[in-house]
C-alpha atoms as one frame of an Amber mdcrd trajectory, in Angstrom:
protein
   1.954 -25.815  -1.807   0.034 -22.841  -2.995   0.178 -21.006  -6.452   0.763
 -17.655  -4.571   1.475 -16.837  -0.949  -1.806 -16.331   1.281   0.446 -12.889
   2.576   0.691 -11.776  -0.739  -2.594  -9.399  -1.024  -2.508  -7.650   2.191
  -0.153  -6.571   3.905   2.476  -3.494   4.890  16.102  11.098   8.566  17.208
  13.888   9.344  20.761  16.017   8.841  21.340  19.515   9.687  20.967  22.689
   7.968  19.256  23.021   4.466  19.965  19.328   3.934  17.293  18.556   6.206
  14.965  21.536   5.345  14.640  19.426   1.875  13.227  16.261   3.373   9.710
  17.331   3.043   8.717  14.162   5.208  10.487  15.226   8.199   9.891  19.404
   8.674  11.436  19.230  12.390  14.866  17.345  12.025  17.866  19.201  12.958
  17.868  19.857  16.982  15.413  17.226  17.688  17.155  14.481  15.852  20.348
  15.762  17.762  18.423  14.831  21.060  16.986  17.863  22.307  13.505  17.321
  23.077  12.256  20.346  24.248   8.888  21.566  22.065  10.958  24.634  20.586
  13.558  22.321  19.367  11.220  19.887  17.731   9.293  22.540  15.676  11.674
  24.586  13.754  10.415  27.433  11.162   9.277  25.139   8.219   6.688  22.975
  10.784   5.727  26.470  12.460   4.811  27.817   9.200   2.319  25.312   8.331
  -1.168  26.651   8.489  -2.405  24.876  11.730  -5.177  27.489  12.594  -7.062
  26.592   9.695  -9.521  24.197  10.913 -11.425  23.536   7.429 -10.189  19.684
   7.486 -11.329  19.059  10.954 -14.736  20.736  10.130 -14.895  18.529   6.714
 -14.005  15.202   8.612 -16.884  15.778  10.716 -19.460  17.165   8.519 -22.265
  14.745   7.928 -21.415  12.927  10.799 -24.580  10.504  11.682 -23.447   7.989
  13.785 -20.161   5.871  15.107 -19.910   2.074  14.887 -20.003   1.195  18.555
 -20.100  -2.595  17.963 -17.019  -3.496  19.842 -14.041  -5.163  17.712 -15.101
  -6.870  14.592 -14.089 -10.223  14.421 -14.381 -13.182  12.055 -16.475 -16.238
  12.630 -13.456 -18.156  14.599 -13.332 -14.997  16.820 -10.303 -13.345  15.181
 -10.214  -9.627  15.585 -10.545  -7.990  12.322 -10.630  -4.498  13.322 -10.713
  -3.018  16.810 -12.348   0.679  16.637 -11.450   1.379  20.037  -7.643   1.213
  19.243  -6.897   4.413  17.955  -9.276   6.013  21.123  -5.761   7.698  22.127
  -5.885  10.057  19.308  -9.070  11.584  20.165  -8.423  11.755  23.869  -4.833
  12.716  24.090  -5.567  15.616  21.781  -7.533  17.561  23.822  -4.830  18.439
  25.969  -2.012  18.693  23.657  -3.122  21.791  21.177  -1.994  21.167  17.682
   1.365  19.765  18.354   0.417  16.505  20.063   2.807  14.261  22.096   6.480
  14.474  22.062   6.877  11.390  20.207   4.970  12.135  17.010   5.477  14.749
  14.816   2.767  17.583  15.164   1.866  17.599  11.479   1.318  13.775  11.433
  -0.275  13.927  14.813  -2.903  16.041  13.017  -3.335  13.658  10.398  -3.758
  10.947  12.459  -6.200  12.780  14.579  -8.198  13.418  11.272  -8.026   9.610
  10.593  -9.118   8.546  13.786 -12.965  10.022  13.190 -15.253   6.761  12.267
 -18.731   6.231  11.454 -21.295   7.048   9.189 -21.662  10.251   7.201 -23.710
  11.876   4.815 -21.717  13.567   2.184 -24.744  14.886   0.232 -28.109  14.142
  -0.862 -28.080  10.261  -1.572 -24.308   9.793  -0.967 -23.185   8.330   2.345
 -19.572   7.348   3.603 -18.608   4.739   6.188 -15.049   6.041   7.217 -13.021
   4.707   9.878 -13.528   0.886   9.602 -10.795   0.075   7.592  -7.822   1.301
   5.511 -10.426   2.904   3.067 -13.582   3.896   2.844 -17.134   2.475   1.965
 -19.199   4.929  -0.241 -23.118   4.325  -0.445 -25.248   5.990  -3.289 -28.583
   5.726  -2.692 -30.472   4.809  -5.792 -34.418   4.621  -6.865 -34.719   1.396
  -5.264 -31.529   0.147  -3.469 -27.989   1.277  -3.198 -24.848   1.301  -4.979
 -21.654   0.405  -2.899 -18.422   2.016  -4.184 -15.241   0.453  -2.964 -16.148
  -2.636  -0.334 -13.272  -2.232   1.889 -10.639  -4.909   2.368 -12.436  -7.498
   4.519 -15.570  -9.251   4.287 -16.056  -8.716   8.091 -15.681  -4.741   8.082
 -17.552  -4.492   4.860 -20.267  -6.331   6.494 -20.315  -4.292   9.445 -20.118
  -0.943   7.411 -23.130  -2.113   5.916 -24.905  -2.770   8.894 -24.079   0.517
  10.539 -25.634   2.242   6.968 -28.648   0.252   7.144 -29.388   0.628  11.144
 -29.632   4.359  10.125 -31.058   4.741   6.469 -33.004   1.523   6.230 -32.442
  -2.053   4.680 -31.915  -0.998   1.235 -30.928  -3.960  -0.827 -27.686  -3.710
  -2.726 -28.422  -2.986  -6.656 -24.790  -2.365  -7.980 -21.194  -2.179  -6.764
 -18.095  -0.514  -8.065 -14.689  -0.985  -8.189 -12.495   2.060  -8.520  -9.246
   0.408  -9.196  -7.686  -3.030  -8.312  -5.934  -2.619  -5.016  -7.261  -5.040
  -2.266  -8.427  -2.149  -0.178 -10.965  -1.430  -2.836 -12.489  -4.386  -3.394
 -11.446  -7.245  -1.094 -14.784  -6.916   1.135 -16.699  -7.737  -1.667 -18.221
 -10.597   0.243 -19.348  -8.675   2.818 -21.508  -7.022   0.818 -22.783  -9.602
  -1.869 -22.502 -12.737   0.118 -23.469 -15.083  -2.311 -21.874 -13.362  -5.540
 -23.201 -10.852  -8.101 -26.024 -12.887  -9.488 -27.948 -10.349 -11.389 -26.134
  -7.257  -9.548 -23.942  -5.240 -11.854 -20.570  -5.059 -10.849 -18.413  -2.142
 -12.542 -14.733  -1.826 -12.754 -12.241  -0.322 -15.198 -10.853  -2.476 -17.969
  -7.882  -4.708 -17.176  -9.442  -4.823 -13.711  -9.093  -8.575 -13.196  -5.482
  -9.028 -14.474  -4.263  -6.360 -12.072  -6.346  -7.738  -9.223  -4.808 -11.033
  -9.040  -1.311 -10.524 -10.366   0.174  -7.266  -8.893   1.251  -9.286  -5.696
   1.394 -12.861  -7.272   5.160 -13.181  -8.360   6.685 -11.411  -5.317   3.873
 -11.246  -2.628   6.248 -13.059   0.178   8.234 -10.029  -0.194   5.454  -7.486
  -0.337   3.745  -8.798   2.201   6.937  -8.755   4.801   7.512  -5.123   3.700
   4.345  -4.349   4.262   4.351  -5.102   7.692   6.750  -2.532   8.045   4.882
  -0.074   6.093   1.842  -0.263   8.220   3.589  -0.966  11.574   1.008  -4.136
  12.025   3.374  -5.263  14.907   3.458  -2.347  16.746   1.682  -1.024  19.417
  -1.285   1.336  18.699  -0.077   4.207  20.868   1.628   7.729  20.679   5.021
   6.424  21.142   4.544   3.682  18.199   2.350   3.304  15.664  -0.369   6.170
  14.855  -1.735   5.067  11.337  -0.283   4.897   8.077  -1.126   8.715   6.658
  -3.694   7.347   4.028  -5.537   5.387   6.894  -5.273   3.912  10.436  -4.031
   0.362   9.277  -5.427  -2.765   7.301  -8.110  -5.040   8.418  -7.201  -8.548
   9.112 -10.472 -10.390   7.916 -11.381 -12.450   4.815 -10.425 -11.181   1.516
 -12.672 -12.092  -1.635 -13.129 -10.946  -5.414 -16.253 -10.783  -7.185 -15.260
 -10.711 -11.110 -16.835  -7.281 -12.737 -19.845  -7.946 -14.818 -19.178  -4.940
 -16.709 -15.952  -3.133 -17.596 -15.488   0.457 -18.316 -12.826   1.701 -20.855
 -13.518   5.195 -22.006 -13.725   8.554 -20.589 -17.073   9.945 -20.865 -18.730
   6.407 -21.106 -22.008   7.020 -19.020 -24.223   4.440 -17.163 -27.422   4.327
 -15.150 -27.328   2.315 -12.130 -30.875   2.045 -10.009 -31.590   5.438 -11.602
 -28.543   7.169 -10.670 -26.748   8.438 -13.895 -22.748   8.268 -13.680 -20.191
   9.098 -15.931 -16.330   7.983 -15.980 -13.011   9.387 -16.310 -10.154   6.952
 -16.993  -7.027   7.530 -15.671  -4.542   4.626 -16.079  -1.119   4.638 -15.101
  -1.905   6.965 -12.332  -1.982   5.545  -8.849  -2.923   2.216 -10.181  -2.240
   0.605 -13.557  -6.356   0.705 -14.180  -8.411   3.137 -12.344 -10.970   5.329
 -12.837 -12.914   8.718 -11.237 -16.702   9.022 -11.742 -18.919  12.374 -11.675
 -22.570  11.943 -10.402 -23.907  14.620 -12.714 -27.335  14.972 -11.342 -26.221
  14.976  -7.771 -23.064  17.273  -8.737 -20.694  14.917  -6.897 -17.404  13.544
  -7.980 -15.672  10.294  -6.646 -11.918  10.867  -7.520 -11.129   7.423  -6.499
  -7.044   7.576  -5.063  -6.313  10.131  -7.445  -6.772  13.146  -5.264  -6.355
  12.671  -1.524  -5.326  14.503   1.578  -1.874  13.710   1.230   1.073  13.355
  -1.006   0.554   9.818  -2.312   3.626   7.321  -3.523   5.117   7.158  -6.668
   6.527   3.981  -5.478   5.205   2.372  -2.636   7.854   1.381   0.148   6.273
  -2.129   0.380   7.266  -2.720  -3.203   5.370  -2.223  -6.433   5.982  -1.130
 -10.215   6.800   2.432 -10.193   3.788   5.259 -11.144   3.791   7.426 -13.699
   3.819  10.991 -11.855   3.618  12.724 -15.364   0.459  10.820 -16.442  -0.683
  11.579 -12.863  -0.415  15.096 -13.214  -1.971  14.971 -16.655  -5.111  13.115
 -16.003  -5.808  15.702 -12.884  -5.386  18.519 -15.170  -8.032  16.706 -17.166
 -10.385  16.208 -14.229 -10.124  20.204 -13.441 -11.445  20.338 -16.643 -14.368
  17.804 -16.403 -15.168  18.635 -12.925 -14.954  22.553 -12.494 -18.326  23.834
 -12.491 -20.055  20.425 -12.440 -19.268  19.076  -8.860 -20.030  20.590  -5.705
 -18.411  18.179  -3.825 -15.465  15.534  -4.102 -15.435  12.512  -2.317 -12.457
   9.573  -2.388 -11.753   6.076  -1.373  -9.703   7.496   1.529  -9.838  10.512
   3.576 -12.854  13.150   4.068 -14.582  14.938   1.060 -14.059  18.602  -0.381
 -17.022  20.552  -0.469 -17.562  23.859  -2.699 -16.437  23.607  -6.494 -13.931
  26.574  -5.912 -12.122  24.163  -3.282 -12.506  21.139  -5.295 -10.853  22.830
  -8.247  -8.024  23.968  -5.602  -7.575  20.426  -4.324  -7.225  19.285  -7.787
  -5.113  21.980  -8.497  -2.605  21.677  -6.061  -2.495  17.598  -6.380  -1.882
  17.934  -9.961   0.777  20.630  -9.372   2.477  18.522  -6.535   2.813  15.558
  -9.257   3.811  17.412 -12.247   6.548  19.559 -10.271   7.785  16.397  -8.647
   8.228  14.726 -12.276   9.751  17.662 -14.277  11.761  18.947 -11.831  13.102
  15.358 -11.028  13.822  15.032 -14.663  15.544  18.365 -15.026  17.639  17.566
 -12.415  18.662  13.830 -13.803  19.468  15.869 -17.419  21.992  17.961 -15.464
  23.874  14.650 -14.142  22.309  14.233 -10.626  21.464  11.176  -9.163  18.459
  10.079  -7.313  19.732  10.138  -3.763  21.080  13.810  -4.819  18.279  15.160
  -6.175  16.212  13.898  -3.058  18.245  15.634  -0.820  17.797  18.962  -2.233
  14.247  18.605  -3.644  11.674  21.009  -2.325   8.425  22.074  -3.349   7.533
  25.642  -3.762   6.213  27.074  -0.555   2.637  27.932  -1.964   2.519  23.955
  -2.538   4.527  23.120   0.284   2.106  24.790   2.679  -1.044  22.919   1.445
  -2.281  20.327   3.937  -3.228  17.712   1.229   0.157  18.039  -0.218   2.353
  16.836   3.058   3.972  13.540   2.842   2.092  11.404   5.455   1.876   8.399
   3.314   4.391   9.236   0.239   7.378  11.528   0.202   9.355  13.773  -1.862
  12.483  11.790  -0.935  11.344   8.229  -1.831   9.200   9.736  -4.525  11.886
  11.454  -6.261  13.886   8.443  -6.453  10.874   6.773  -7.764  10.683   9.249
 -10.629  14.631   8.483 -11.127  14.152   4.667 -11.191  11.483   5.117 -13.701
  13.530   6.512 -16.318  17.361   5.447 -15.177  17.011   2.235 -13.077  18.997
   1.466 -10.264  22.433   2.061 -11.627  23.622   5.665 -11.071  26.542   5.382
 -13.575  29.377   5.659 -11.144  31.321   2.441 -11.935  31.880   2.297  -8.007
  28.453   1.424  -7.638  28.347  -0.828 -10.676  29.907  -3.873  -8.648  29.120
  -3.551  -4.997  29.625  -5.998  -2.274  26.357  -7.647  -0.720  25.381  -6.073
   2.641  27.151  -8.701   4.906  30.387  -8.462   2.960  30.399  -4.914   2.706
  29.815  -4.471   6.626  32.515  -6.866   7.345  35.172  -4.851   5.339  33.623
  -1.360   6.603  34.090  -2.872  10.387  37.677  -4.240   9.581  38.573  -1.012
   8.199  36.994   1.341  11.278  38.796  -0.944  13.597  36.246  -3.649  14.556
  32.864  -3.581  16.469  33.662  -1.727  19.332  35.202   1.395  17.451  32.236
   1.145  15.060  30.128   1.473  17.991  32.014   4.609  19.065  32.217   6.215
  16.133  28.605   6.184  15.827  27.635   7.601  19.088  30.095  10.568  18.070
  27.945  11.145  15.085  24.947  10.870  17.114  25.999  13.357  19.224  26.912
  15.738  16.648  23.404  15.292  15.051  24.339  12.984  12.324  21.714  10.398
  12.578  21.707   9.155   9.162  25.591   8.449   9.026  25.363   7.215  12.578
  22.557   4.630  11.551  24.974   3.722   8.652  27.761   2.475  11.023  25.712
   0.912  13.368  23.957  -1.173  10.399  27.603  -2.286   9.281  28.126  -3.157
  12.926  24.749  -5.269  13.157  25.571  -7.030   9.736  28.853  -7.820  10.459
  28.075  -9.189  13.928  24.227  -9.803  14.959  25.046 -11.004  17.952  26.418
  -7.903  19.391  23.818  -6.813  21.560  25.137  -3.212  22.200  25.144  -2.638
  18.468  21.534  -3.478  18.152  20.095  -1.555  20.974  22.495   1.408  19.975
  21.031   1.072  16.521  17.463   0.620  17.665  17.480   3.927  19.882  18.537
   5.835  16.858  15.800   4.431  14.686  13.313   5.086  17.596  14.484   8.784
  17.586  14.365   9.052  13.828  10.693   7.457  13.772   9.225   9.673  16.393
  10.355  12.688  14.725   9.488  12.101  11.042   6.164  13.449   9.614   5.676
  10.337   7.267   3.612   7.573   8.774   5.099   5.164   6.926   8.883   6.272
   7.313   7.846   6.185  10.969   6.471   2.744  10.841   9.447   1.575   9.238
  12.049   3.270  11.749   9.718   1.482  14.794   9.480  -1.853  13.348  12.986
  -1.974  12.582  13.820  -1.026  16.445  11.431  -3.434  17.432  12.944  -6.414
  15.321  16.439  -5.131  16.609  15.306  -5.182  19.996  12.786  -8.224  20.064
  13.597 -10.064  16.901  10.992 -10.983  14.260   7.423 -10.765  15.325   5.052
 -12.884  12.931   2.445 -10.221  11.807  -1.350 -11.350  11.183  -2.593 -10.339
   7.580  -5.924 -10.947   5.957  -7.012 -14.372   4.899  -7.505 -14.632   1.053
 -10.867 -16.628   0.105 -11.248 -18.889  -2.342 -12.436 -15.899  -4.833  -8.494
 -14.839  -5.295  -7.441 -18.168  -6.054 -10.264 -18.968  -8.277  -9.809 -15.635
 -10.217  -6.288 -16.462 -11.195  -5.806 -17.645 -14.882  -4.037 -20.938 -15.362
  -1.093 -19.117 -17.312  -0.608 -16.982 -13.713  -0.903 -20.092 -11.978   2.005
 -21.337 -13.964   3.879 -17.972 -14.090   3.772 -18.152  -9.869   5.102 -21.446
  -9.834   8.066 -20.607 -12.254   9.079 -18.057  -9.913   9.505 -20.578  -7.485
  11.727 -23.058  -9.316  15.127 -23.542  -7.320  17.225 -23.198 -10.647  20.106
 -24.992  -9.654  18.406 -27.712  -8.026  16.397 -28.124 -11.486  19.300 -27.878
 -13.824  19.688 -31.313 -14.822  15.695 -31.968 -14.891  14.074 -32.154 -18.291
  10.226 -32.703 -17.564   7.227 -32.653 -19.898   3.707 -32.028 -18.233   0.338
 -31.396 -20.187  -2.208 -30.037 -18.020  -6.038 -30.253 -19.523  -8.160 -27.818
 -18.143 -11.576 -26.662 -19.517 -10.959 -28.071 -22.985  -7.406 -26.756 -23.355
  -4.103 -28.085 -22.995  -1.407 -26.352 -21.030   1.855 -27.665 -21.924   4.458
 -27.416 -18.979   8.014 -27.824 -19.789  11.095 -27.795 -17.312  14.277 -27.585
 -18.678  17.662 -25.587 -17.979  16.200 -24.694 -14.758  13.436 -22.732 -16.549
   9.484 -23.592 -15.983   7.627 -22.476 -19.360   4.359 -22.873 -21.091   2.331
 -22.536 -24.157  -1.484 -23.561 -24.808  -3.099 -25.451 -27.212  -6.440 -27.129
 -28.013  -4.522 -30.313 -28.968  -2.437 -32.690 -26.397   1.720 -32.452 -26.941
   3.291 -35.869 -28.112   6.135 -35.551 -26.130   4.134 -35.186 -22.990   5.483
 -37.514 -20.393   2.348 -36.806 -17.803  -1.128 -35.668 -18.890  -3.486 -34.573
 -15.762  -7.265 -33.846 -16.615  -8.774 -31.606 -14.065 -10.429 -28.449 -13.522
  -8.861 -25.249 -12.093 -10.385 -25.789  -8.176  -8.710 -29.245  -8.420  -5.618
 -27.603  -9.452  -5.882 -25.231  -6.817  -6.335 -28.074  -4.478  -3.560 -29.928
  -5.512  -1.061 -27.012  -5.351  -2.478 -26.033  -1.651  -1.662 -29.766  -0.918
  -4.759 -31.480  -0.672  -3.685 -34.044  -2.957  -5.197 -35.444  -6.488  -8.766
 -36.562  -5.952 -10.733 -36.397  -8.949  -7.605 -35.674 -11.062  -7.184 -38.238
 -14.255  -3.348 -38.943 -14.814  -2.291 -40.682 -17.989   1.580 -41.337 -18.067
   4.324 -41.218 -15.737   3.003 -40.476 -12.529   6.233 -39.915 -10.982   6.655
 -36.667 -13.121   4.450 -34.667 -10.917   6.325 -34.772  -7.549   9.589 -34.434
  -9.488   7.955 -31.241 -10.678   6.443 -30.068  -7.100  10.227 -30.939  -5.410
  12.347 -28.323  -7.297   9.325 -25.659  -5.973  11.007 -23.598  -3.367   8.654
 -22.472  -0.350   8.666 -18.701  -0.070  10.017 -17.284   3.490   7.415 -14.773
   4.811   9.472 -13.793   7.699  12.683 -12.792   6.406  15.037 -10.659   8.295
  15.467  -7.099   7.234  16.982  -5.495   9.922  19.532  -8.219  10.416  21.464
 -10.374   8.087
């Protein structure tokens, strides 16, 4: 047993007319989704109106290029492929003969974004600042100090981080790491730390925002299994890498599958304006909690006139609620901090770089980027709230919501990763919760029972399939999908319904602008046709488990207690760890804990151990070295009511 699931930290639409135009994910819907496959049919006015002739992003993505990584697939010591730089060569090769529109199977705007993301290698950002891009979902930034280097955001995996650092050193010299900075506690910004500092921090300062450790180890502990399952859909990790399937995720190409580590910060930053000097390089911080992450920070290099925007301003609309699952982010706060950023960096920075995508050069261009992104999140928030107060539901608002043309036509505001549709619903959820106030939706049937009643009311499986074909032929793909989803949940053995639904998911996926929606649709189609494909994930190293507090370990066990199975149990166990007594009590199907410096008189079993021994115990490695006093049978009784999470549960079938 483990205190957290090993998959937990990494993973992974259209209608007609005006309603279709409101879904910013997919500017070409209507005719394309009705089955017309001509180029003209796939690119109606809104898509044609995008500024494809503006090549600024391509120039910026290529600017400062030094060398590509040419070492072949990056692997673990055991030979497992962690990252294959060649997997996305089809994006570069196919682009030359396709023009901006790309192949028929990819939205032209998404194809453009995927081509931009396919660039990889070492790049010079400005004097003393370099980036390695395209070797993981995120970028590694390297700042040259007086005697060595400062590494910002060391990717997801030790293997990709090591390869990125090796590429840098090949072309810039074997400089020692003098400091490391985590911009925020998402795994793609710290997981590769052991590839940078294999032996730990030692005397190397590691900086992070306050609250970093709590969020780094807790975000996916409690529902990590479910998040990881949905992340496989979000990143399309089981899909082929080609123009008919996975072409990236909008924020990057995909996630690496190596070893995840965590080196604890040695210094926490908590105040905007706080300044530090690392290896002779002056850095001034801006704290941005509650934006793209609960704890995040931007920072300026005032002497280099360069600013790191972390993940607060990138070249895509980001997520207010990521589709893999997470806590809802605060779009209002996000916009507010970007307003502050404009004030801080207008006139002080000549280049802005981020943890994803490519830099932006020139103070005016930086201010434009920050302003457009600020207005994006601010408008999204304020207008959603306005419409909530008119009595509209999240679904209703999302269906009609549209950005002002001056924001909609900005490439960095396009919905490649986040989308207007699901971001509007996230704002609604933040304020109003899951219930829209209509009592008809207060006590709905679960999916299988609802499907049975729908199919019964429509005259059976054959009738539902026929009606779905009728609506698909009319271009009402979303309702056709709804009907076929009911048919599949009513009878998952109905192969005709599964094939029919898979075909519609494929049509939807290949038409949408949003990479994450594309991956969801196409993964759903794949699973309907071929069943669940186990997905590879990164491997958590011991750092991650040891970073859990004892309280977090107990909490992660508490959410695995099979309540009904434990109703009749009364168990009192003490864990004596590091001079403190953790009192675990199981009663009424609930596992609770308190902490004290003294043992509890009612403990039926006391276990004295270290935290590594506890981790080993919960990983099923036995009780070696653990001293147990009292009724030893209480331990297996407690462990017997812990449910093992199911990492490959069905999503598109019951």
